PyMOL CGO cylinders between C-alpha atoms (Angstrom):
from pymol import cmd
from pymol.cgo import CYLINDER

trace = [
    CYLINDER, 8.76, 81.33, 2.67, 11.50, 83.02, 0.67, 0.3, 1, 1, 1, 1, 1, 1,
    CYLINDER, 11.50, 83.02, 0.67, 14.51, 81.73, -1.23, 0.3, 1, 1, 1, 1, 1, 1,
    CYLINDER, 14.51, 81.73, -1.23, 17.94, 83.33, -0.86, 0.3, 1, 1, 1, 1, 1, 1,
    CYLINDER, 17.94, 83.33, -0.86, 20.75, 82.43, -3.28, 0.3, 1, 1, 1, 1, 1, 1,
    CYLINDER, 20.75, 82.43, -3.28, 24.37, 83.26, -2.53, 0.3, 1, 1, 1, 1, 1, 1,
    CYLINDER, 24.37, 83.26, -2.53, 27.57, 82.68, -4.54, 0.3, 1, 1, 1, 1, 1, 1,
    CYLINDER, 27.57, 82.68, -4.54, 30.48, 81.45, -2.41, 0.3, 1, 1, 1, 1, 1, 1,
    CYLINDER, 30.48, 81.45, -2.41, 34.20, 80.98, -3.13, 0.3, 1, 1, 1, 1, 1, 1,
    CYLINDER, 34.20, 80.98, -3.13, 36.33, 78.47, -1.28, 0.3, 1, 1, 1, 1, 1, 1,
    CYLINDER, 36.33, 78.47, -1.28, 34.05, 75.42, -1.09, 0.3, 1, 1, 1, 1, 1, 1,
    CYLINDER, 34.05, 75.42, -1.09, 36.17, 72.47, -2.24, 0.3, 1, 1, 1, 1, 1, 1,
    CYLINDER, 36.17, 72.47, -2.24, 34.29, 69.39, -1.06, 0.3, 1, 1, 1, 1, 1, 1,
    CYLINDER, 34.29, 69.39, -1.06, 31.26, 67.95, 0.70, 0.3, 1, 1, 1, 1, 1, 1,
    CYLINDER, 31.26, 67.95, 0.70, 32.91, 68.75, 4.04, 0.3, 1, 1, 1, 1, 1, 1,
    CYLINDER, 32.91, 68.75, 4.04, 32.84, 72.44, 3.10, 0.3, 1, 1, 1, 1, 1, 1,
    CYLINDER, 32.84, 72.44, 3.10, 29.20, 72.12, 2.10, 0.3, 1, 1, 1, 1, 1, 1,
    CYLINDER, 29.20, 72.12, 2.10, 28.39, 70.58, 5.48, 0.3, 1, 1, 1, 1, 1, 1,
    CYLINDER, 28.39, 70.58, 5.48, 30.24, 73.33, 7.39, 0.3, 1, 1, 1, 1, 1, 1,
    CYLINDER, 30.24, 73.33, 7.39, 28.14, 75.95, 5.60, 0.3, 1, 1, 1, 1, 1, 1,
    CYLINDER, 28.14, 75.95, 5.60, 24.90, 74.00, 6.06, 0.3, 1, 1, 1, 1, 1, 1,
    CYLINDER, 24.90, 74.00, 6.06, 25.53, 73.54, 9.78, 0.3, 1, 1, 1, 1, 1, 1,
    CYLINDER, 25.53, 73.54, 9.78, 26.47, 77.19, 10.35, 0.3, 1, 1, 1, 1, 1, 1,
    CYLINDER, 26.47, 77.19, 10.35, 23.59, 78.71, 8.35, 0.3, 1, 1, 1, 1, 1, 1,
    CYLINDER, 23.59, 78.71, 8.35, 21.08, 76.30, 9.91, 0.3, 1, 1, 1, 1, 1, 1,
    CYLINDER, 21.08, 76.30, 9.91, 21.71, 77.92, 13.30, 0.3, 1, 1, 1, 1, 1, 1,
    CYLINDER, 21.71, 77.92, 13.30, 20.16, 81.20, 12.12, 0.3, 1, 1, 1, 1, 1, 1,
    CYLINDER, 20.16, 81.20, 12.12, 16.68, 81.69, 13.53, 0.3, 1, 1, 1, 1, 1, 1,
    CYLINDER, 16.68, 81.69, 13.53, 14.05, 81.33, 10.79, 0.3, 1, 1, 1, 1, 1, 1,
    CYLINDER, 14.05, 81.33, 10.79, 16.14, 79.26, 8.36, 0.3, 1, 1, 1, 1, 1, 1,
    CYLINDER, 16.14, 79.26, 8.36, 14.13, 76.25, 7.18, 0.3, 1, 1, 1, 1, 1, 1,
    CYLINDER, 14.13, 76.25, 7.18, 16.64, 74.52, 4.88, 0.3, 1, 1, 1, 1, 1, 1,
    CYLINDER, 16.64, 74.52, 4.88, 20.11, 75.00, 3.39, 0.3, 1, 1, 1, 1, 1, 1,
    CYLINDER, 20.11, 75.00, 3.39, 21.62, 73.50, 0.25, 0.3, 1, 1, 1, 1, 1, 1,
    CYLINDER, 21.62, 73.50, 0.25, 25.27, 74.06, -0.63, 0.3, 1, 1, 1, 1, 1, 1,
    CYLINDER, 25.27, 74.06, -0.63, 26.95, 72.96, -3.87, 0.3, 1, 1, 1, 1, 1, 1,
    CYLINDER, 26.95, 72.96, -3.87, 30.74, 73.12, -3.96, 0.3, 1, 1, 1, 1, 1, 1,
    CYLINDER, 30.74, 73.12, -3.96, 30.92, 72.39, -7.70, 0.3, 1, 1, 1, 1, 1, 1,
    CYLINDER, 30.92, 72.39, -7.70, 28.77, 75.40, -8.55, 0.3, 1, 1, 1, 1, 1, 1,
    CYLINDER, 28.77, 75.40, -8.55, 29.84, 77.55, -5.60, 0.3, 1, 1, 1, 1, 1, 1,
    CYLINDER, 29.84, 77.55, -5.60, 26.26, 78.21, -4.55, 0.3, 1, 1, 1, 1, 1, 1,
    CYLINDER, 26.26, 78.21, -4.55, 24.26, 78.24, -1.35, 0.3, 1, 1, 1, 1, 1, 1,
    CYLINDER, 24.26, 78.24, -1.35, 20.45, 78.16, -1.44, 0.3, 1, 1, 1, 1, 1, 1,
    CYLINDER, 20.45, 78.16, -1.44, 18.51, 78.99, 1.70, 0.3, 1, 1, 1, 1, 1, 1,
    CYLINDER, 18.51, 78.99, 1.70, 14.78, 78.68, 2.33, 0.3, 1, 1, 1, 1, 1, 1,
    CYLINDER, 14.78, 78.68, 2.33, 13.66, 80.82, 5.25, 0.3, 1, 1, 1, 1, 1, 1,
    CYLINDER, 13.66, 80.82, 5.25, 10.84, 82.83, 6.71, 0.3, 1, 1, 1, 1, 1, 1,
    CYLINDER, 10.84, 82.83, 6.71, 10.53, 86.50, 5.80, 0.3, 1, 1, 1, 1, 1, 1,
    CYLINDER, 10.53, 86.50, 5.80, 12.50, 87.77, 8.84, 0.3, 1, 1, 1, 1, 1, 1,
    CYLINDER, 12.50, 87.77, 8.84, 15.86, 86.32, 7.73, 0.3, 1, 1, 1, 1, 1, 1,
    CYLINDER, 15.86, 86.32, 7.73, 18.14, 88.85, 6.03, 0.3, 1, 1, 1, 1, 1, 1,
    CYLINDER, 18.14, 88.85, 6.03, 20.55, 87.86, 3.27, 0.3, 1, 1, 1, 1, 1, 1,
    CYLINDER, 20.55, 87.86, 3.27, 23.26, 89.94, 5.00, 0.3, 1, 1, 1, 1, 1, 1,
    CYLINDER, 23.26, 89.94, 5.00, 23.02, 87.77, 8.14, 0.3, 1, 1, 1, 1, 1, 1,
    CYLINDER, 23.02, 87.77, 8.14, 23.54, 84.61, 6.09, 0.3, 1, 1, 1, 1, 1, 1,
    CYLINDER, 23.54, 84.61, 6.09, 26.48, 86.16, 4.22, 0.3, 1, 1, 1, 1, 1, 1,
    CYLINDER, 26.48, 86.16, 4.22, 28.06, 87.23, 7.51, 0.3, 1, 1, 1, 1, 1, 1,
    CYLINDER, 28.06, 87.23, 7.51, 27.73, 83.71, 8.94, 0.3, 1, 1, 1, 1, 1, 1,
    CYLINDER, 27.73, 83.71, 8.94, 29.39, 82.24, 5.82, 0.3, 1, 1, 1, 1, 1, 1,
    CYLINDER, 29.39, 82.24, 5.82, 32.22, 84.81, 6.04, 0.3, 1, 1, 1, 1, 1, 1,
    CYLINDER, 32.22, 84.81, 6.04, 32.68, 84.05, 9.75, 0.3, 1, 1, 1, 1, 1, 1,
    CYLINDER, 32.68, 84.05, 9.75, 33.50, 80.39, 9.06, 0.3, 1, 1, 1, 1, 1, 1,
    CYLINDER, 33.50, 80.39, 9.06, 36.13, 81.25, 6.44, 0.3, 1, 1, 1, 1, 1, 1,
    CYLINDER, 36.13, 81.25, 6.44, 34.40, 81.26, 3.06, 0.3, 1, 1, 1, 1, 1, 1,
    CYLINDER, 34.40, 81.26, 3.06, 34.20, 84.23, 0.70, 0.3, 1, 1, 1, 1, 1, 1,
    CYLINDER, 34.20, 84.23, 0.70, 30.79, 85.51, -0.33, 0.3, 1, 1, 1, 1, 1, 1,
    CYLINDER, 30.79, 85.51, -0.33, 30.75, 86.80, -3.91, 0.3, 1, 1, 1, 1, 1, 1,
    CYLINDER, 30.75, 86.80, -3.91, 28.88, 90.10, -4.03, 0.3, 1, 1, 1, 1, 1, 1,
    CYLINDER, 28.88, 90.10, -4.03, 26.85, 90.49, -7.19, 0.3, 1, 1, 1, 1, 1, 1,
]
cmd.load_cgo(trace, "trace")
């Protein structure tokens, strides 16, 4: 199990959090997703095969901006 943390701009409410959770949950190998609109963070627990880039792409696809660190 690995943890992936991503900073995201554009989350304004719990509805935004749920959109991200639902989208990221569809990625094969993702075990759990937590999104926090107040902090602008997404935390994903997944198996080793999931790539951070795939999660970032999914978040971008639904209209949120991933903050590259």
